[in-house]
SERO-4910 file (N, C-alpha, C, O; in steps of 0.05 Angstrom, whole numbers):
BEGIN
 pado doro    nc1    nc2    nc3   cac1   cac2   cac3    cc1    cc2    cc3    oc1    oc2    oc3
  Met    A   2186   2183   1944   2209   2166   1939   2225   2177   1916   2214   2188   1897
  Ser    A   2251   2175   1917   2268   2188   1897   2272   2170   1873   2279   2180   1851
  Gln    A   2268   2143   1875   2272   2126   1852   2250   2131   1831   2228   2137   1838
  Ser    A   2258   2129   1806   2238   2131   1784   2228   2103   1777   2238   2083   1787
  Ala    A   2207   2103   1760   2197   2077   1751   2218   2061   1736   2218   2037   1736
  Asp    A   2237   2075   1723   2258   2062   1708   2277   2046   1727   2289   2026   1719
  Asp    A   2279   2055   1752   2296   2041   1772   2283   2016   1783   2296   1999   1795
  Leu    A   2256   2013   1779   2241   1992   1793   2251   1964   1786   2255   1948   1804
  Pro    A   2254   1957   1760   2263   1929   1754   2289   1922   1768   2292   1899   1777
  Arg    A   2308   1941   1769   2333   1935   1783   2328   1930   1813   2339   1912   1825
  Leu    A   2312   1948   1825   2307   1945   1853   2293   1919   1860   2300   1905   1879
  Leu    A   2273   1912   1843   2259   1887   1848   2276   1862   1844   2274   1843   1859
  Ser    A   2293   1863   1824   2311   1840   1820   2331   1837   1842   2338   1815   1850
  Asp    A   2340   1860   1853   2358   1858   1876   2344   1846   1900   2356   1829   1914
  Ile    A   2320   1855   1905   2305   1846   1928   2297   1817   1925   2298   1801   1944
  Ala    A   2288   1810   1900   2278   1783   1895   2299   1762   1899   2293   1738   1904
  Ala    A   2325   1770   1896   2347   1751   1900   2347   1740   1928   2356   1718   1933
  Glu    A   2337   1756   1947   2336   1747   1975   2313   1761   1988   2315   1784   1998
  Leu    A   2290   1747   1989   2266   1759   2001   2271   1764   2031   2284   1749   2044
  Pro    A   2259   1786   2041   2262   1791   2070   2246   1771   2086   2227   1759   2075
  Pro    A   2253   1767   2111   2236   1750   2128   2208   1760   2129   2203   1784   2132
  Tyr    A   2189   1742   2128   2160   1749   2130   2145   1725   2142   2156   1703   2142
  Ala    A   2122   1730   2152   2106   1709   2165   2091   1693   2144   2075   1704   2128
  Thr    A   2096   1667   2143   2082   1650   2124   2054   1644   2135   2049   1649   2159
  Ala    A   2037   1633   2118   2010   1626   2127   2012   1605   2150   1996   1606   2169
  Glu    A   2031   1587   2148   2034   1566   2169   2043   1579   2195   2034   1571   2216
  Asp    A   2062   1598   2193   2071   1612   2217   2047   1626   2231   2044   1625   2255
  Ile    A   2030   1638   2215   2008   1654   2226   1987   1635   2238   1977   1640   2260
  Leu    A   1980   1613   2224   1960   1595   2234   1968   1582   2260   1951   1577   2278
  Ser    A   1994   1577   2263   2003   1563   2288   2009   1583   2311   2016   1574   2333
  His    A   2007   1608   2306   2013   1628   2327   1992   1628   2348   1968   1627   2342
  Pro    A   2000   1629   2374   1979   1629   2395   1960   1652   2395   1938   1651   2407
  Arg    A   1968   1674   2381   1950   1697   2380   1934   1698   2354   1921   1719   2348
  Phe    A   1934   1676   2338   1921   1677   2312   1891   1684   2315   1881   1700   2299
  Ala    A   1877   1671   2333   1848   1677   2336   1843   1706   2341   1823   1717   2331
  Leu    A   1859   1719   2357   1856   1747   2363   1860   1764   2337   1844   1782   2331
  Ala    A   1881   1757   2322   1887   1772   2298   1865   1767   2277   1857   1786   2263
  Arg    A   1856   1742   2274   1835   1736   2255   1809   1751   2261   1797   1762   2243
  Asn    A   1801   1750   2286   1776   1764   2294   1779   1794   2290   1760   1807   2282
  His    A   1802   1805   2296   1807   1833   2291   1804   1839   2261   1791   1859   2253
  Tyr    A   1815   1822   2244   1814   1826   2215   1785   1825   2206   1777   1842   2189
  Met    A   1769   1807   2216   1741   1805   2209   1726   1831   2216   1711   1841   2200
  Arg    A   1732   1842   2240   1718   1867   2248   1726   1890   2230   1710   1907   2223
  Val    A   1752   1891   2223   1761   1912   2205   1747   1911   2179   1739   1931   2168
  Met    A   1744   1887   2168   1731   1884   2142   1702   1891   2143   1691   1903   2124
  Ile    A   1688   1884   2164   1660   1891   2167   1656   1921   2169   1638   1932   2158
  Asp    A   1674   1934   2183   1672   1963   2188   1683   1981   2167   1681   2005   2168
  Ser    A   1696   1969   2146   1709   1985   2126   1689   2004   2112   1667   1995   2104
  Tyr    A   1697   2029   2108   1681   2050   2095   1655   2055   2109   1636   2066   2097
  Lys    A   1654   2049   2135   1629   2052   2150   1620   2081   2151   1596   2087   2150
  Ala    A   1639   2100   2152   1632   2128   2156   1624   2142   2130   1613   2163   2131
  Asp    A   1630   2130   2107   1625   2142   2081   1606   2125   2065   1614   2105   2054
  Thr    A   1580   2132   2065   1560   2116   2053   1565   2112   2023   1562   2090   2012
  Ala    A   1572   2134   2009   1576   2132   1980   1600   2114   1974   1598   2098   1955
  Leu    A   1621   2116   1989   1644   2099   1985   1638   2070   1991   1647   2052   1978
  Arg    A   1623   2066   2013   1615   2038   2021   1599   2025   1998   1604   2001   1992
  His    A   1580   2039   1987   1564   2028   1965   1581   2022   1940   1577   2003   1926
  Leu    A   1601   2040   1935   1618   2036   1912   1635   2011   1915   1639   1996   1896
  Met    A   1646   2007   1939   1667   1987   1943   1655   1960   1952   1671   1942   1960
  His    A   1629   1956   1951   1618   1930   1961   1622   1908   1941   1616   1885   1947
  Glu    A   1632   1914   1917   1638   1893   1898   1668   1889   1895   1683   1909   1895
  Met    A   1677   1864   1892   1705   1858   1891   1719   1872   1867   1741   1882   1870
  Gly    A   1706   1873   1844   1718   1885   1821   1725   1914   1825   1745   1924   1816
  Arg    A   1708   1928   1840   1713   1957   1845   1737   1960   1864   1752   1979   1861
  Asn    A   1739   1942   1883   1762   1943   1901   1788   1938   1885   1808   1952   1890
  Val    A   1787   1919   1867   1811   1913   1851   1818   1937   1833   1842   1944   1831
  Leu    A   1799   1950   1821   1804   1973   1804   1816   1996   1821   1834   2010   1812
  Phe    A   1805   2000   1845   1816   2021   1863   1845   2016   1868   1861   2035   1866
  Asn    A   1853   1991   1873   1881   1984   1879   1899   1987   1854   1921   1997   1856
  Ile    A   1888   1980   1831   1903   1982   1806   1909   2011   1799   1931   2018   1791
  Ile    A   1889   2028   1803   1894   2057   1797   1916   2068   1814   1934   2082   1804
  Leu    A   1916   2062   1839   1937   2072   1857   1964   2060   1851   1985   2074   1852
  Gly    A   1965   2034   1844   1990   2021   1837   2002   2033   1812   2026   2038   1811
  Gln    A   1986   2036   1791   1996   2047   1766   2004   2076   1769   2023   2085   1756
  Asp    A   1990   2091   1786   1998   2119   1791   2025   2120   1806   2041   2137   1800
  Ala    A   2030   2101   1824   2055   2101   1839   2079   2094   1820   2101   2102   1825
  Leu    A   2073   2079   1799   2094   2071   1780   2101   2093   1760   2122   2091   1747
  Lys    A   2085   2113   1757   2089   2132   1735   2115   2148   1739   2124   2152   1761
  Asn    A   2126   2157   1717   2148   2176   1717   2137   2204   1715   2125   2211   1695
  Pro    A   2140   2221   1736   2127   2248   1736   2136   2265   1712   2121   2283   1704
  Asp    A   2159   2259   1700   2169   2275   1678   2161   2263   1651   2168   2275   1630
  Asp    A   2146   2241   1650   2139   2229   1625   2109   2223   1624   2100   2202   1634
  Pro    A   2093   2241   1613   2064   2237   1612   2055   2211   1599   2033   2201   1605
  Ser    A   2072   2199   1582   2064   2174   1569   2062   2151   1589   2050   2131   1583
  Thr    A   2075   2154   1613   2074   2133   1633   2051   2137   1653   2046   2120   1670
  Trp    A   2036   2159   1650   2015   2165   1669   1991   2148   1663   1984   2143   1640
  Pro    A   1977   2138   1683   1954   2120   1679   1932   2134   1663   1924   2156   1669
  Ser    A   1922   2120   1642   1900   2130   1626   1877   2111   1628   1879   2089   1639
  Val    A   1854   2120   1619   1830   2102   1618   1837   2076   1603   1830   2054   1612
  Gly    A   1851   2079   1580   1857   2056   1564   1877   2037   1577   1874   2013   1576
  Ser    A   1898   2048   1589   1919   2031   1601   1908   2017   1626   1915   1994   1631
  Leu    A   1891   2030   1641   1878   2017   1664   1859   1995   1656   1858   1974   1668
  Arg    A   1845   2000   1634   1827   1979   1624   1843   1954   1616   1835   1932   1621
  Asp    A   1866   1959   1603   1883   1936   1595   1893   1919   1618   1895   1895   1616
  Val    A   1898   1932   1641   1908   1918   1665   1885   1904   1679   1887   1882   1689
  Phe    A   1862   1918   1680   1839   1909   1697   1823   1887   1683   1815   1867   1697
  Met    A   1817   1889   1658   1798   1871   1645   1806   1841   1647   1788   1824   1649
  Pro    A   1832   1834   1645   1839   1805   1647   1831   1792   1673   1830   1767   1674
  Phe    A   1825   1807   1694   1816   1795   1719   1788   1782   1715   1780   1765   1731
  Gly    A   1773   1791   1695   1747   1780   1690   1726   1787   1711   1707   1772   1715
  Leu    A   1730   1809   1724   1712   1817   1746   1691   1837   1737   1674   1846   1753
  Ser    A   1692   1845   1712   1674   1867   1703   1672   1867   1673   1690   1857   1659
  Ser    A   1651   1878   1663   1648   1882   1634   1660   1909   1627   1664   1926   1645
  Pro    A   1667   1914   1602   1678   1941   1594   1659   1963   1602   1668   1984   1611
  Arg    A   1633   1959   1600   1614   1980   1607   1615   1985   1637   1614   2008   1646
  Ser    A   1616   1963   1653   1617   1967   1682   1643   1980   1690   1643   1996   1710
  Phe    A   1665   1975   1676   1690   1989   1681   1686   2019   1678   1694   2034   1695
  Asp    A   1674   2027   1655   1670   2055   1650   1651   2067   1672   1656   2090   1681
  Asp    A   1631   2052   1679   1612   2062   1699   1626   2066   1726   1620   2085   1740
  Thr    A   1644   2047   1733   1658   2050   1759   1676   2074   1759   1677   2088   1779
  Leu    A   1690   2079   1737   1707   2103   1736   1690   2128   1739   1698   2147   1753
  Ala    A   1667   2128   1726   1649   2151   1728   1640   2156   1757   1639   2178   1766
  Arg    A   1633   2134   1771   1624   2137   1799   1647   2146   1817   1643   2162   1835
  Met    A   1671   2135   1811   1695   2144   1827   1699   2174   1823   1707   2188   1842
  Gln    A   1695   2184   1799   1698   2212   1794   1677   2228   1808   1683   2249   1820
  Ile    A   1652   2219   1808   1630   2233   1820   1634   2236   1850   1629   2258   1862
  Ile    A   1644   2215   1864   1647   2217   1893   1675   2228   1901   1681   2228   1925
  Gly    A   1691   2236   1882   1715   2251   1888   1740   2234   1892   1759   2244   1905
  Leu    A   1740   2209   1882   1764   2193   1885   1785   2198   1863   1809   2195   1868
  Ile    A   1776   2205   1840   1794   2209   1817   1785   2233   1801   1763   2243   1803
  Glu    A   1804   2244   1786   1799   2263   1765   1806   2251   1738   1826   2236   1736
  Ile    A   1790   2257   1718   1796   2248   1691   1802   2272   1674   1784   2289   1670
  Ile    A   1826   2275   1664   1835   2299   1650   1848   2291   1624   1859   2269   1621
  Pro    A   1849   2310   1604   1863   2304   1579   1893   2303   1584   1904   2318   1601
  Ala    A   1907   2285   1570   1937   2284   1572   1949   2309   1559   1940   2318   1538
  Pro    A   1970   2320   1571   1982   2344   1560   1994   2340   1533   1996   2359   1517
  Asp    A   2003   2315   1527   2016   2310   1501   1996   2300   1480   2003   2298   1457
  Asp    A   1972   2293   1488   1952   2283   1470   1924   2285   1483   1917   2269   1499
  Arg    A   1910   2306   1476   1885   2312   1490   1863   2291   1484   1842   2292   1497
  Arg    A   1868   2273   1465   1848   2252   1461   1852   2230   1482   1834   2213   1485
  Arg    A   1874   2229   1495   1880   2209   1515   1872   2220   1543   1879   2242   1551
  Arg    A   1855   2204   1557   1844   2213   1583   1860   2200   1606   1861   2176   1608
  Leu    A   1872   2218   1622   1887   2208   1645   1870   2206   1669   1851   2221   1673
  Val    A   1876   2186   1686   1862   2181   1711   1881   2189   1734   1902   2177   1737
  Val    A   1873   2209   1749   1890   2220   1770   1877   2215   1797   1855   2226   1802
  Pro    A   1889   2200   1816   1878   2197   1843   1877   2224   1857   1896   2240   1855
  Thr    A   1856   2229   1871   1853   2253   1887   1865   2249   1915   1872   2227   1923
  Glu    A   1867   2271   1930   1876   2269   1958   1857   2251   1974   1867   2236   1991
  Lys    A   1832   2251   1968   1813   2234   1982   1819   2205   1977   1818   2189   1996
  Met    A   1825   2198   1952   1831   2170   1946   1857   2161   1960   1858   2139   1971
  Ile    A   1877   2178   1960   1902   2171   1974   1897   2168   2004   1908   2150   2016
  Arg    A   1881   2186   2015   1875   2184   2044   1860   2157   2050   1866   2144   2070
  Glu    A   1841   2150   2033   1827   2125   2037   1846   2101   2034   1842   2081   2048
  Asp    A   1865   2103   2017   1885   2081   2014   1902   2079   2038   1909   2056   2046
  Leu    A   1910   2101   2050   1925   2100   2075   1910   2086   2097   1921   2071   2113
  Ile    A   1884   2091   2098   1866   2078   2118   1865   2048   2112   1867   2031   2130
  Trp    A   1862   2041   2086   1861   2013   2077   1887   1999   2086   1886   1977   2096
  Leu    A   1909   2011   2081   1935   1999   2088   1938   1995   2118   1946   1973   2126
  Ala    A   1930   2014   2133   1931   2012   2162   1913   1989   2171   1920   1973   2189
  Asp    A   1889   1987   2160   1870   1966   2167   1881   1938   2162   1878   1920   2178
  His    A   1895   1935   2139   1905   1909   2131   1931   1902   2144   1939   1878   2145
  Met    A   1945   1921   2155   1969   1915   2171   1962   1911   2201   1978   1899   2215
  Ser    A   1940   1922   2209   1933   1921   2238   1930   1892   2248   1937   1888   2272
  Pro    A   1919   1872   2233   1919   1845   2244   1947   1834   2249   1950   1819   2268
  Leu    A   1966   1842   2233   1994   1833   2238   2005   1846   2263   2020   1834   2278
  Ala    A   1997   1871   2267   2006   1884   2292   1993   1871   2317   2006   1870   2338
  Val    A   1969   1861   2314   1956   1846   2335   1970   1820   2340   1974   1811   2362
  Leu    A   1978   1807   2318   1991   1781   2319   2019   1783   2332   2027   1766   2348
  Phe    A   2033   1805   2325   2061   1809   2334   2063   1835   2349   2075   1854   2339
  Pro    A   2051   1838   2373   2051   1863   2387   2079   1873   2396   2083   1896   2403
  Glu    A   2098   1854   2396   2125   1861   2405   2141   1875   2383   2163   1885   2388
  Arg    A   2131   1875   2358   2146   1886   2336   2136   1914   2328   2112   1920   2332
  Asp    A   2154   1930   2316   2146   1956   2307   2146   1959   2277   2145   1981   2266
  Asp    A   2148   1936   2263   2149   1936   2233   2126   1951   2220   2130   1964   2199
  Tyr    A   2103   1950   2233   2079   1959   2220   2071   1988   2227   2050   1998   2219
  Leu    A   2088   2001   2244   2081   2028   2253   2078   2048   2230   2060   2065   2231
  Pro    A   2096   2047   2209   2092   2066   2187   2064   2064   2174   2052   2084   2166
  Ala    A   2054   2039   2172   2027   2035   2160   2006   2046   2179   1988   2060   2171
  Leu    A   2009   2039   2204   1989   2048   2224   1988   2078   2227   1968   2090   2235
  Ser    A   2011   2091   2222   2013   2120   2225   2009   2135   2198   2014   2159   2196
  His    A   2001   2120   2177   1994   2131   2151   2018   2145   2138   2016   2167   2127
  Asp    A   2041   2131   2138   2065   2142   2126   2063   2139   2095   2060   2117   2085
  Arg    A   2066   2161   2081   2061   2161   2052   2083   2149   2036   2079   2138   2015
  Glu    A   2108   2151   2046   2130   2139   2031   2127   2108   2031   2132   2096   2010
  His    A   2120   2097   2053   2116   2068   2054   2091   2060   2038   2091   2039   2025
  Gln    A   2071   2077   2038   2047   2071   2022   2054   2070   1992   2046   2051   1978
  Cys    A   2070   2089   1983   2078   2089   1955   2094   2064   1948   2090   2052   1927
  Ala    A   2113   2057   1965   2129   2033   1960   2111   2008   1960   2115   1990   1943
  Gln    A   2092   2006   1978   2074   1983   1979   2058   1981   1954   2053   1959   1943
  Arg    A   2049   2004   1943   2033   2004   1918   2051   1995   1895   2041   1981   1877
  Ile    A   2075   2004   1894   2093   1996   1872   2097   1966   1872   2096   1953   1852
  Ile    A   2102   1955   1896   2106   1926   1898   2081   1911   1890   2083   1889   1878
  Ser    A   2058   1921   1897   2033   1907   1891   2029   1905   1861   2015   1886   1852
  Thr    A   2040   1923   1845   2037   1921   1816   2052   1897   1804   2046   1888   1782
  Gln    A   2071   1886   1819   2086   1863   1811   2072   1837   1819   2082   1815   1814
  Asn    A   2049   1840   1832   2036   1817   1844   2009   1811   1832   1993   1797   1844
  Tyr    A   2004   1821   1808   1977   1818   1796   1971   1789   1790   1948   1780   1792
  Gly    A   1992   1773   1783   1987   1745   1777   1976   1730   1801   1957   1715   1799
  Glu    A   1989   1734   1824   1980   1721   1849   1952   1732   1857   1936   1716   1866
  Ala    A   1948   1758   1853   1922   1769   1860   1900   1756   1843   1878   1751   1852
  Tyr    A   1906   1752   1817   1887   1739   1799   1879   1711   1809   1856   1704   1809
  Glu    A   1899   1696   1818   1894   1669   1828   1877   1669   1853   1859   1653   1856
  Ile    A   1881   1689   1870   1865   1691   1895   1836   1698   1888   1818   1688   1900
  Leu    A   1833   1716   1868   1806   1726   1862   1790   1708   1843   1767   1713   1838
  Thr    A   1803   1688   1832   1790   1669   1814   1795   1640   1824   1806   1624   1809
  Pro    A   1787   1634   1848   1793   1607   1859   1777   1585   1846   1755   1589   1836
  Thr    A   1789   1562   1845   1775   1538   1834   1757   1526   1856   1738   1511   1849
  Asp    A   1763   1531   1881   1747   1521   1903   1720   1535   1902   1718   1560   1904
  Pro    A   1698   1520   1900   1671   1533   1897   1663   1548   1922   1648   1568   1920
  Ile    A   1673   1540   1945   1666   1555   1970   1679   1582   1970   1666   1602   1976
  Leu    A   1705   1583   1964   1718   1609   1963   1707   1626   1941   1704   1651   1944
  Ala    A   1700   1614   1918   1687   1630   1896   1661   1642   1906   1655   1665   1899
  Leu    A   1646   1627   1921   1621   1638   1932   1627   1661   1951   1613   1682   1951
  Leu    A   1647   1658   1968   1653   1678   1989   1665   1704   1977   1666   1724   1991
  Leu    A   1674   1703   1952   1685   1727   1940   1664   1742   1924   1670   1762   1910
  Arg    A   1639   1733   1926   1617   1748   1914   1612   1774   1931   1624   1778   1952
  Gln    A   1594   1790   1920   1588   1816   1933   1582   1813   1962   1562   1801   1970
  Asp    A   1598   1825   1979   1594   1828   2008   1592   1801   2023   1585   1801   2046
  Ala    A   1598   1779   2010   1595   1753   2023   1612   1750   2047   1603   1740   2068
  Met    A   1637   1759   2045   1655   1757   2068   1645   1772   2092   1645   1762   2114
  Lys    A   1636   1797   2087   1626   1813   2109   1602   1799   2123   1599   1800   2147
  Ile    A   1584   1788   2106   1561   1774   2117   1569   1750   2134   1560   1747   2157
  Leu    A   1587   1734   2123   1596   1710   2138   1611   1718   2163   1606   1706   2184
  Phe    A   1628   1738   2161   1643   1746   2185   1625   1756   2207   1631   1752   2230
  Ser    A   1602   1768   2200   1583   1777   2221   1574   1753   2237   1572   1755   2262
  Tyr    A   1567   1731   2224   1558   1707   2238   1581   1694   2253   1577   1684   2276
  Met    A   1604   1693   2241   1627   1680   2255   1635   1695   2280   1641   1682   2300
  Leu    A   1635   1721   2279   1642   1737   2303   1621   1734   2324   1627   1732   2348
  Ala    A   1596   1733   2316   1574   1729   2335   1577   1702   2349   1572   1700   2373
  Ala    A   1585   1682   2334   1589   1655   2346   1612   1656   2365   1611   1644   2387
  Gln    A   1634   1670   2358   1657   1672   2375   1649   1686   2401   1659   1679   2423
  Asp    A   1632   1707   2399   1625   1722   2423   1609   1705   2443   1609   1711   2467
  Thr    A   1595   1684   2433   1580   1667   2451   1597   1643   2460   1588   1627   2476
  Gly    A   1622   1642   2450   1640   1620   2458   1633   1593   2446   1642   1573   2455
  Gly    A   1617   1593   2424   1610   1568   2411   1612   1570   2381   1627   1586   2370
  Ser    A   1595   1554   2368   1596   1553   2338   1570   1563   2326   1566   1562   2302
  Arg    A   1552   1573   2343   1525   1581   2334   1520   1610   2339   1529   1621   2360
  Ala    A   1506   1623   2320   1501   1652   2323   1472   1657   2317   1459   1643   2301
  Ser    A   1461   1678   2330   1434   1686   2324   1434   1715   2315   1437   1734   2332
  Leu    A   1431   1720   2289   1431   1747   2278   1409   1747   2256   1412   1733   2236
  Pro    A   1388   1761   2260   1367   1763   2239   1379   1773   2212   1397   1790   2212
  Tyr    A   1369   1762   2190   1379   1770   2164   1379   1800   2161   1398   1812   2150
  Gln    A   1357   1813   2169   1355   1842   2164   1376   1857   2180   1386   1877   2170
  Asp    A   1383   1848   2204   1404   1862   2219   1431   1860   2205   1445   1880   2204
  Val    A   1437   1837   2194   1462   1834   2179   1462   1850   2154   1482   1862   2146
  Ala    A   1439   1850   2140   1436   1866   2116   1441   1896   2122   1454   1910   2106
  Asn    A   1431   1906   2144   1435   1934   2151   1464   1939   2157   1475   1960   2149
  Arg    A   1477   1921   2171   1505   1925   2178   1523   1925   2153   1543   1940   2153
  Thr    A   1516   1909   2134   1534   1906   2110   1524   1921   2086   1535   1918   2064
  Ser    A   1503   1937   2089   1492   1953   2067   1484   1936   2043   1490   1943   2020
  Thr    A   1471   1914   2049   1461   1897   2027   1432   1890   2033   1420   1903   2049
  Ser    A   1421   1870   2020   1393   1863   2023   1389   1838   2040   1407   1822   2042
  Arg    A   1366   1836   2052   1359   1813   2068   1360   1788   2050   1369   1767   2059
  Thr    A   1350   1790   2026   1350   1768   2007   1378   1758   2001   1383   1734   1999
  His    A   1397   1777   1998   1425   1770   1992   1437   1754   2015   1451   1734   2011
  Val    A   1431   1763   2040   1442   1749   2063   1430   1720   2065   1444   1701   2068
  Arg    A   1404   1719   2061   1390   1693   2062   1401   1674   2041   1407   1650   2047
  Asn    A   1403   1683   2016   1412   1666   1995   1441   1656   1999   1447   1633   1992
  Leu    A   1458   1673   2010   1486   1665   2016   1486   1642   2036   1499   1622   2031
  Leu    A   1470   1644   2057   1470   1623   2077   1457   1598   2066   1466   1576   2073
  Tyr    A   1437   1600   2049   1425   1577   2037   1446   1563   2019   1448   1538   2020
  Asp    A   1461   1578   2004   1481   1566   1987   1503   1552   2004   1512   1530   1997
  Leu    A   1511   1565   2026   1531   1552   2043   1520   1527   2057   1535   1508   2061
  Glu    A   1494   1527   2063   1482   1503   2075   1483   1480   2055   1487   1457   2062
  Lys    A   1477   1486   2029   1478   1465   2009   1506   1453   2006   1509   1430   1999
  Met    A   1526   1468   2013   1554   1459   2012   1563   1447   2038   1587   1440   2041
  Asp    A   1545   1444   2058   1551   1433   2084   1571   1450   2099   1587   1440   2115
  Met    A   1570   1476   2095   1588   1495   2109   1574   1508   2133   1588   1515   2152
  Val    A   1548   1510   2132   1533   1520   2155   1508   1502   2158   1501   1487   2140
  Lys    A   1496   1504   2182   1471   1490   2187   1451   1511   2197   1457   1525   2217
  Leu    A   1428   1513   2185   1408   1533   2193   1387   1518   2209   1371   1503   2199
  His    A   1387   1524   2235   1369   1510   2253   1342   1524   2257   1322   1512   2265
  Gln    A   1342   1550   2251   1317   1565   2252   1315   1584   2228   1336   1589   2215
  Arg    A   1292   1593   2222   1288   1611   2200   1299   1639   2206   1301   1647   2229
  Gly    A   1306   1654   2185   1312   1682   2188   1339   1688   2200   1345   1711   2207
  Gly    A   1357   1668   2202   1384   1673   2212   1386   1673   2242   1406   1681   2254
  Arg    A   1365   1662   2256   1364   1664   2285   1379   1641   2299   1382   1641   2323
  Asp    A   1389   1622   2284   1405   1600   2295   1422   1588   2272   1414   1569   2259
  Val    A   1445   1600   2268   1463   1592   2247   1488   1578   2259   1502   1590   2275
  Glu    A   1492   1554   2251   1516   1539   2261   1538   1539   2240   1533   1531   2217
  Ile    A   1561   1548   2248   1585   1549   2231   1599   1522   2234   1607   1515   2256
  Thr    A   1603   1507   2213   1615   1481   2215   1646   1483   2218   1658   1503   2210
  Pro    A   1659   1463   2230   1688   1463   2232   1702   1465   2204   1723   1477   2202
  Ala    A   1689   1454   2184   1701   1455   2157   1702   1484   2147   1722   1492   2135
  Leu    A   1682   1499   2152   1682   1527   2143   1702   1543   2159   1716   1561   2148
  Trp    A   1704   1538   2186   1724   1552   2202   1752   1547   2191   1768   1565   2189
  Ser    A   1757   1522   2183   1784   1515   2172   1790   1530   2146   1812   1540   2142
  Ile    A   1770   1532   2129   1774   1546   2104   1779   1576   2109   1797   1587   2097
  Ile    A   1763   1588   2126   1766   1616   2132   1792   1622   2146   1806   1641   2140
  Asp    A   1800   1604   2165   1825   1608   2179   1849   1609   2159   1866   1626   2161
  Tyr    A   1849   1589   2141   1871   1588   2122   1870   1612   2103   1891   1624   2097
  Phe    A   1846   1620   2094   1844   1643   2076   1854   1668   2090   1869   1684   2078
  Met    A   1847   1672   2115   1856   1696   2130   1886   1695   2135   1899   1716   2132
  Ala    A   1897   1672   2142   1925   1669   2147   1941   1674   2121   1962   1688   2121
  Lys    A   1931   1664   2099   1944   1668   2073   1943   1698   2065   1963   1709   2055
  Ser    A   1921   1711   2070   1918   1739   2064   1938   1756   2081   1951   1773   2071
  Met    A   1939   1750   2107   1958   1764   2124   1987   1759   2116   2003   1778   2116
  Ser    A   1993   1735   2108   2020   1728   2099   2027   1744   2074   2049   1755   2071
  Gly    A   2008   1745   2055   2013   1760   2030   2018   1790   2036   2035   1802   2024
  His    A   2002   1801   2053   2005   1829   2061   2032   1834   2074   2045   1854   2070
  Asp    A   2040   1815   2091   2066   1818   2105   2089   1817   2085   2108   1833   2087
  Leu    A   2088   1799   2066   2110   1797   2046   2112   1823   2030   2134   1834   2028
  Val    A   2090   1833   2020   2091   1858   2005   2101   1881   2022   2117   1897   2013
  Trp    A   2092   1881   2047   2100   1903   2065   2130   1902   2071   2143   1922   2072
  Gln    A   2140   1878   2076   2169   1876   2083   2186   1883   2059   2207   1896   2063
  Val    A   2178   1876   2035   2193   1885   2011   2191   1915   2008   2211   1928   2001
  Ala    A   2168   1927   2013   2165   1956   2012   2183   1970   2032   2194   1991   2026
  Arg    A   2185   1958   2055   2203   1970   2076   2232   1970   2066   2247   1988   2072
  Gln    A   2239   1949   2052   2267   1947   2041   2271   1970   2021   2292   1982   2020
  Ile    A   2251   1975   2004   2254   1996   1984   2257   2023   1997   2274   2039   1989
  Val    A   2241   2028   2018   2243   2054   2032   2271   2056   2045   2283   2077   2045
  Ala    A   2280   2034   2057   2307   2035   2070   2329   2039   2050   2347   2055   2055
  Ala    A   2327   2026   2026   2347   2030   2005   2346   2059   1995   2367   2070   1989
  Asp    A   2323   2070   1993   2320   2098   1984   2333   2117   2004   2346   2136   1996
  Ala    A   2329   2111   2030   2341   2128   2051   2371   2127   2050   2385   2147   2054
  Met    A   2382   2103   2046   2411   2099   2045   2423   2114   2020   2444   2126   2022
  Ala    A   2408   2112   1998   2418   2126   1973   2418   2156   1977   2435   2170   1966
  Ala    A   2398   2166   1992   2397   2195   1996   2419   2204   2015   2421   2228   2021
***
């Protein structure tokens, strides 16, 4: 993109004066293809990072996912000609820690693991070698393109007649950069989503909880009912977690009257209508948020093309 970070406030203020059309959560929930899009989204989330064991283990915690996104967003914002704007360990820590998803030590450990598996490089700043810069690698950018395609694909399922999402599905880097820039303006909303007051959503945002629950919900959908039979160990293997973690999650959900466990070991799990309603709204709201950011990003790319 040809705009610099200095141009961003003007661009955002221009766009914010009239947001582009996007699908609201209510639009998505009432759409006749919602169940198809929701189930597709669940499968995408379960299968994420399936081919890369090291990356899958790194990203199974919400805090690590958030840090991954912050690094890419701050990198997209930088001015290539001004090293002081480049993301550093310190500046990333300042953005990430208010989310309350990690301790300072865990933050440092996550950066170290990202470096080990080839997602980032940590190098001295050219203007101050005491300052350590965090640079996304080609591998990290490639994984982000896959992430973006995955999160736009449910919208493509919902609206098969539209071509809005083709740049994401085809891994277009200009749209990716614009999407990351817009996401940096959305940290407040992201914080609200990741720190819900609803105890059920707070539970589901724990380590791998969504993937575990989605495994049972999809199995129930496949049988055409509300009950699923999946042994704890099978779900643990699919989601790269432990049998105990799967069992404890379902026990906690049962205490909240969100599931009913009719047999031991996960062999007869009933998903209640109340839990379906919570998940449906959460998924619709997530898709709506992704659509809004995407449509604004498309405007930035179009404005950039017109300026060129």
